[in-house]
C-alpha positions in Angstrom: -69.8 -61.8 -95.2 -69.3 -65.6 -95.7 -70.5 -67.7 -92.8 -68.7 -70.9 -94.0 -65.0 -71.7 -94.0 -63.2 -74.3 -96.2 -60.4 -75.8 -94.1 -59.1 -78.2 -96.7 -56.7 -75.6 -98.2 -53.9 -73.4 -96.7 -51.9 -73.6 -93.5 -53.2 -76.4 -91.2 -52.2 -74.6 -87.9 -53.5 -71.3 -89.1 -56.9 -72.7 -89.8 -57.0 -74.5 -86.5 -55.8 -71.6 -84.4 -58.1 -69.1 -86.2 -61.0 -71.4 -85.5 -59.9 -72.1 -82.0 -59.8 -68.4 -80.8 -63.5 -67.7 -81.1 -64.2 -71.1 -79.6 -61.9 -70.3 -76.7 -63.4 -66.9 -76.1 -66.9 -68.4 -76.2 -66.0 -71.2 -73.8 -64.4 -68.8 -71.4 -67.5 -66.6 -71.4 -69.6 -69.7 -70.8 -67.4 -70.7 -67.9 -67.5 -67.1 -66.8 -71.2 -67.1 -66.1 -70.8 -70.5 -64.4 -68.2 -69.0 -62.2 -70.3 -65.9 -61.6 -73.1 -68.2 -60.4 -70.7 -69.7 -57.8 -69.1 -66.5 -56.8 -72.5 -64.9 -56.1 -73.8 -68.0 -54.4 -70.7 -68.5 -52.3 -70.2 -64.8 -51.3 -73.9 -63.9 -50.7 -75.4 -67.2 -49.6 -72.5 -69.0 -47.9 -70.5 -72.1 -48.4 -73.4 -74.5 -47.7 -75.2 -72.9 -50.7 -72.0 -73.3 -52.7 -71.8 -77.0 -51.7 -75.5 -77.5 -52.7 -74.8 -76.1 -56.2 -71.7 -78.3 -56.5 -73.6 -81.4 -55.5 -75.7 -81.0 -58.6 -72.8 -80.3 -61.0 -72.0 -83.8 -62.1 -75.7 -84.8 -62.4 -76.7 -81.9 -64.6 -73.5 -82.5 -66.6 -74.7 -86.0 -67.2 -77.9 -84.8 -68.8 -76.4 -81.9 -70.7 -73.6 -84.0 -72.2 -76.1 -86.5 -73.6 -77.5 -83.7 -75.7 -74.1 -82.3 -76.5 -72.8 -85.7 -77.7 -75.7 -86.0 -80.2 -74.9 -82.5 -81.5 -71.2 -83.3 -81.9 -72.1 -86.4 -83.9 -74.3 -84.4 -86.3 -71.6 -81.8 -86.7 -69.1 -84.5 -87.8 -71.4 -85.6 -90.6 -72.1 -82.1 -91.7 -68.3 -81.3 -91.7 -67.5 -84.4 -93.7 -70.2 -83.6 -96.4 -69.1 -79.9 -96.5 -65.5 -80.9 -97.1 -66.6 -83.3 -99.9 -68.8 -80.5 -101.4 -72.0 -82.4 -101.1 -74.4 -79.5 -100.5 -77.6 -81.4 -100.6 -76.5 -83.8 -97.9 -75.3 -80.8 -95.8 -78.9 -79.4 -95.8 -80.5 -82.8 -95.1 -78.2 -83.4 -92.1 -78.9 -79.9 -90.8 -82.6 -80.5 -90.9 -82.7 -84.0 -89.6 -80.2 -83.3 -86.8 -82.5 -80.4 -85.7 -85.3 -82.9 -85.3 -83.1 -85.2 -83.4 -81.8 -82.5 -81.1 -85.3 -81.1 -80.3 -86.8 -84.6 -79.6 -83.8 -85.8 -77.6 -83.6 -82.6 -75.6 -87.3 -82.6 -74.6 -87.2 -86.2 -73.5 -84.0 -85.7 -71.5 -85.5 -82.6 -69.8 -88.5 -84.6 -68.5 -86.4 -87.6 -67.4 -83.9 -85.4 -65.7 -86.6 -83.5 -63.8 -88.2 -86.7 -62.5 -85.0 -88.3 -61.4 -83.4 -85.3 -59.8 -84.5 -86.1 -56.2 -83.6 -89.8 -56.3 -80.2 -89.2 -57.9 -79.3 -86.6 -55.3 -80.2 -89.1 -52.5 -78.2 -91.8 -54.3 -75.2 -89.5 -54.3 -75.3 -89.2 -50.5 -76.1 -85.5 -50.6 -76.1 -84.2 -46.9 -79.5 -83.4 -45.5 -78.6 -79.8 -44.7 -78.1 -78.9 -48.3 -80.5 -81.4 -50.0 -83.5 -79.0 -50.3 -81.4 -76.3 -52.0 -79.6 -78.7 -54.3 -82.9 -80.3 -55.3 -84.5 -77.0 -56.2 -81.5 -75.9 -58.2 -81.3 -79.2 -60.1 -85.0 -79.3 -61.0 -84.8 -75.9 -62.7 -81.5 -76.7 -64.4 -82.9 -80.0 -65.7 -86.0 -78.3 -67.2 -83.6 -76.2 -69.2 -81.9 -79.2 -70.8 -84.0 -78.7 -74.1 -82.5 -75.2 -74.4 -79.0 -76.7 -73.9 -79.7 -79.3 -76.6 -80.8 -76.7 -79.2 -78.0 -74.3 -78.4 -75.4 -77.0 -78.7 -77.0 -78.2 -81.9 -76.8 -74.8 -83.7 -73.3 -74.4 -82.3 -72.3 -77.8 -83.8 -73.8 -76.9 -87.2 -72.2 -73.5 -87.5 -68.8 -74.9 -86.4 -69.0 -77.8 -88.9 -69.4 -75.2 -91.6 -66.2 -73.5 -90.4 -67.9 -70.6 -88.5 -66.8 -70.3 -84.9 -67.4 -66.5 -84.6 -71.2 -66.3 -84.8 -71.8 -68.7 -81.8 -69.3 -66.5 -79.8 -71.4 -63.4 -80.4 -74.5 -65.0 -79.0 -72.6 -66.5 -76.1 -71.3 -63.1 -75.1 -74.9 -61.8 -75.1 -76.0 -64.8 -73.0 -73.2 -64.2 -70.5 -74.3 -60.6 -70.0 -77.9 -61.8 -69.5 -76.8 -64.4 -67.1 -74.7 -62.1 -64.9 -77.4 -59.5 -64.8 -80.1 -62.0 -63.9 -77.9 -63.6 -61.3 -77.5 -60.3 -59.5 -81.3 -59.6 -59.9 -82.6 -63.0 -58.8 -80.1 -63.8 -56.0 -79.3 -60.4 -54.5 -82.4 -58.3 -55.2 -85.2 -60.9 -55.3 -83.6 -63.1 -52.7 -84.4 -66.3 -54.7 -81.4 -68.2 -53.3 -79.8 -70.9 -55.5 -83.0 -71.3 -57.5 -82.4 -67.8 -58.8 -78.9 -68.7 -60.0 -80.3 -71.8 -61.8 -83.1 -69.8 -63.5 -80.7 -67.1 -64.6 -78.5 -69.7 -66.4 -81.5 -71.4 -68.1 -82.9 -68.1 -69.4 -79.4 -67.1 -70.7 -78.9 -70.4 -72.5 -82.4 -70.3 -74.1 -81.8 -66.7 -75.3 -78.5 -67.8 -77.0 -80.1 -70.7 -78.7 -83.1 -68.8 -80.1 -80.8 -65.9 -81.2 -78.3 -68.1 -83.0 -80.9 -70.2 -84.8 -82.7 -67.1 -86.0 -79.5 -65.6 -87.3 -78.6 -68.8 -89.1 -81.9 -68.9 -91.0 -81.3 -65.3 -92.1 -77.6 -65.3 -93.0 -76.4 -68.9 -93.8 -77.1 -70.2 -97.2 -77.5 -73.8 -96.0 -80.4 -72.7 -93.9 -82.3 -71.4 -96.9 -84.5 -74.4 -97.2 -87.4 -75.3 -99.4 -90.5 -77.1 -98.1 -89.2 -80.3 -99.7 -85.8 -79.9 -97.9 -87.5 -79.6 -94.6 -89.0 -83.0 -94.9 -87.9 -85.8 -92.6 -85.3 -88.1 -94.2 -85.0 -91.4 -92.3 -81.6 -92.3 -93.6 -80.0 -89.0 -92.5 -81.9 -88.9 -89.2 -80.7 -92.5 -88.4 -77.1 -91.6 -89.3 -77.2 -88.6 -87.0 -78.4 -90.9 -84.2 -75.8 -93.6 -85.0 -72.9 -91.1 -85.0 -74.1 -89.0 -82.1 -75.1 -91.8 -79.7 -71.6 -93.2 -79.2 -70.3 -89.7 -78.3 -73.3 -89.2 -76.1 -72.6 -92.5 -74.3 -69.0 -91.5 -73.9 -70.2 -88.3 -72.3 -72.7 -90.1 -70.1 -70.1 -92.6 -68.9 -67.7 -89.8 -68.0 -70.6 -88.1 -66.2 -71.4 -91.3 -64.3 -67.8 -91.5 -63.2 -67.9 -87.9 -62.1 -71.1 -88.5 -60.2 -69.3 -91.3 -58.3 -66.4 -89.0 -57.5 -68.8 -86.3 -56.4 -70.3 -88.9 -54.0 -66.8 -89.6 -52.7 -66.3 -85.9 -52.1 -69.7 -85.6 -50.4 -68.6 -88.2 -47.9 -65.9 -85.9 -46.6 -68.4 -83.1 -45.6 -69.2 -79.6 -46.7 -65.7 -78.1 -46.5 -64.3 -80.7 -48.9 -67.4 -80.4 -51.1 -66.9 -76.6 -51.3 -63.2 -77.0 -52.1 -64.0 -79.7 -54.7 -66.7 -77.4 -56.3 -64.3 -74.5 -56.5 -61.4 -76.5 -58.0 -63.8 -78.2 -60.4 -64.9 -74.8 -61.7 -61.3 -73.6 -62.0 -60.3 -76.8 -63.9 -63.3 -76.4 -66.2 -61.9 -73.0 -67.0 -58.4 -74.4 -67.6 -59.9 -77.1 -69.9 -61.5 -74.6 -72.2 -58.3 -74.1 -74.4 -58.1 -77.9 -74.6 -61.7 -78.4 -75.4 -61.5 -75.5 -78.0 -58.6 -77.2 -79.7 -60.6 -80.4 -79.5 -63.6 -78.8 -81.3 -61.4 -77.0 -83.9 -59.4 -80.2 -84.7 -62.7 -82.2 -85.0 -64.0 -79.7 -87.6 -60.6 -79.6 -89.4 -60.4 -83.4 -89.4 -64.0 -83.8 -90.5 -63.7 -81.5 -93.5 -60.3 -82.9 -94.5 -61.1 -86.5 -94.0 -64.4 -85.9 -96.0 -62.2 -84.5 -98.8 -59.8 -87.5 -98.5 -56.8 -85.5 -97.2 -55.4 -87.9 -94.5 -51.8 -86.6 -94.4 -53.1 -83.1 -94.0 -55.2 -84.2 -91.1 -52.2 -85.8 -89.4 -50.1 -82.7 -89.8 -52.8 -80.6 -88.2 -53.0 -83.0 -85.3 -49.3 -82.9 -84.6 -49.1 -79.1 -84.7 -52.1 -78.9 -82.4 -50.5 -81.2 -79.8 -47.4 -78.9 -79.6 -49.6 -75.9 -78.9 -51.4 -77.8 -76.2 -48.2 -78.7 -74.4 -47.1 -75.1 -74.3 -50.4 -74.1 -72.7 -50.3 -77.0 -70.2 -46.8 -75.9 -68.9 -47.9 -72.3 -68.6 -50.9 -73.4 -66.4 -48.6 -75.5 -64.2 -46.5 -72.4 -63.5 -49.5 -70.3 -62.8 -51.1 -72.6 -60.3 -47.8 -73.3 -58.5 -47.6 -69.6 -57.7 -51.2 -68.3 -57.4 -53.4 -71.3 -56.4 -54.5 -69.8 -53.0 -55.5 -66.5 -54.7 -57.5 -68.3 -57.3 -59.5 -70.5 -54.8 -60.0 -67.4 -52.7 -62.1 -65.9 -55.4 -64.8 -68.3 -54.6 -64.8 -68.5 -50.8 -63.3 -66.8 -47.7 -63.0 -69.8 -45.4 -59.4 -70.7 -44.8 -60.0 -74.4 -44.5 -61.6 -74.5 -48.0 -58.8 -72.4 -49.5 -56.1 -74.6 -48.0 -57.5 -77.8 -49.4 -58.5 -76.3 -52.8 -55.1 -74.6 -53.4 -53.2 -77.8 -52.8 -55.6 -79.7 -55.0 -55.0 -77.3 -57.9 -51.3 -77.7 -57.7 -51.6 -81.5 -57.8 -53.9 -81.5 -60.8 -51.7 -79.1 -62.7 -48.9 -81.7 -63.0 -51.3 -83.8 -65.1 -52.5 -81.2 -67.6 -50.4 -82.6 -70.5 -52.2 -86.0 -70.3 -55.5 -84.0 -70.1 -54.6 -82.0 -73.2 -53.7 -85.2 -75.1 -57.2 -86.6 -74.3 -58.8 -83.6 -75.8 -56.7 -83.2 -78.9 -56.6 -86.9 -79.8 -60.4 -87.2 -79.2 -61.0 -84.2 -81.5 -59.0 -85.9 -84.3 -60.7 -89.3 -83.8 -64.2 -87.8 -83.6 -63.7 -85.7 -86.7 -62.4 -88.6 -88.7 -65.6 -90.5 -87.8 -64.0 -93.0 -85.3 -66.9 -92.6 -82.9 -66.7 -96.2 -81.7 -63.7 -95.2 -79.7 -65.8 -92.6 -78.0 -67.6 -95.4 -76.1 -64.3 -97.1 -75.4 -62.9 -93.8 -74.1 -65.9 -93.3 -71.8 -65.6 -96.8 -70.5 -62.0 -96.3 -69.6 -62.8 -93.1 -67.7 -65.5 -94.9 -65.7 -63.1 -97.7 -64.8 -60.4 -95.2 -63.9 -62.5 -93.0 -61.7 -64.3 -95.7 -59.9 -61.3 -98.1 -59.7 -58.7 -95.5 -58.6 -61.1 -94.0 -56.1 -61.9 -97.4 -54.4 -58.1 -98.1 -54.2 -57.1 -94.7 -52.9 -59.9 -94.6 -50.3 -58.4 -97.8 -48.7 -55.1 -96.0 -48.1 -55.5 -94.0 -44.8 -52.6 -91.7 -45.6 -54.3 -90.5 -48.8 -57.4 -89.2 -47.1 -59.3 -86.4 -48.8 -56.7 -86.4 -51.6 -58.3 -89.5 -53.0 -60.8 -87.2 -54.6 -58.3 -85.3 -56.7 -55.7 -88.1 -57.0 -58.4 -90.2 -58.7 -58.9 -87.6 -61.4 -55.2 -87.2 -62.1 -54.6 -91.0 -62.5 -57.7 -91.3 -64.7 -56.4 -88.6 -67.0 -53.1 -90.5 -67.3 -54.8 -93.8 -68.2 -57.2 -92.2 -70.7 -54.5 -90.3 -72.4 -52.5 -93.4 -72.9 -55.5 -95.2 -74.4 -56.3 -92.3 -76.7 -52.8 -92.0 -78.1 -52.6 -95.8 -78.6 -55.9 -95.6 -80.6 -54.4 -92.9 -82.8 -51.3 -94.9 -83.5 -53.3 -98.1 -84.4 -54.7 -96.0 -87.3 -58.2 -97.4 -87.6 -59.6 -93.9 -87.7 -58.1 -93.4 -91.2 -61.0 -95.2 -92.9 -63.9 -94.3 -90.7 -65.6 -91.5 -92.7 -69.3 -92.4 -92.7 -71.3 -89.4 -93.9 
């Protein structure tokens, strides 16, 4: 069985959708074990515990996405070289991106652990949930190196056109996570710390398993001693390509941290509703992010081969698929929002706020989808400079819109969700404008 897929020939949409499906299933499984964490915590430990986990979400996302951004950048370079049939460079980028991911992940793990307490205080985390949130975050932060390595091997396999293998290991990780959640939280009574530990162990297992499999089955991992040597030029290019995406992710995370602080200011009920709706929206975003990743690989391979028109056709067809999905989700949430929020909590006050928030957000899913699909094209083409611009726009949007909406008494708690919706609209407009300006057409840099 071949574990590489050339996407420079054949139907554009067929390649993208076939690549997207395993990505989507994998992302859904990943979100599944995130949701299981919350369901178990919310149902067995109460909504204060749920709020404590939610208080850490944007912070851990900040540290995780720094590592994810570096991996995405490495994947872009590998995809471009693969599309151009430069096999020696593919191997060099695989090796040197591994060094970058391991070093970066270890450093971020230590920094995140040390800063967890001060950052939670900075976010105005309520005293009654601070201790639980701090313990949860410390464990999650120590697992950042596992997140880095898992996302690195995912990015490498996907850049070679294989989105199925990471899915298999993610399914295994999901089963491990759910099992350990039940064991640590319900049987061993470890509280929210047990939920964090379960997730870290599951992520590490997926990383180790997928890396071992790649060395056994994928020809580009059959490396000689000379090919395992450090190559400064390739290492630096991995950093240069990954850092703008990592900075984009970090800026988005900073804006999310600010918004989490706004939610914290409204008390535990709003915090619990915000936590539940964020998890649901993360689930909804998985088809969008899967199309993003698929289009990034497709664009990387085709731009590396010099097929600009083919890349454009793939983008346009992907946008049409995205719009259909966004409209379907709007219809779903208009009908079943209360039932969906009720999966997480039983308190009527939380369900009432959360269900209305889901309906509001659903009207802005098309702009959200445009952000993902356009970002996938631009990243794959090598236009990583825009990644930083994109991150800056999201920071300005979330902070600026929040400050404005908080000054309007009639808006009240809806400033939390209204800020997100307006930020999606602004960022989508900027992304589409960048696409039409066309600078991405000559950004291949592998």
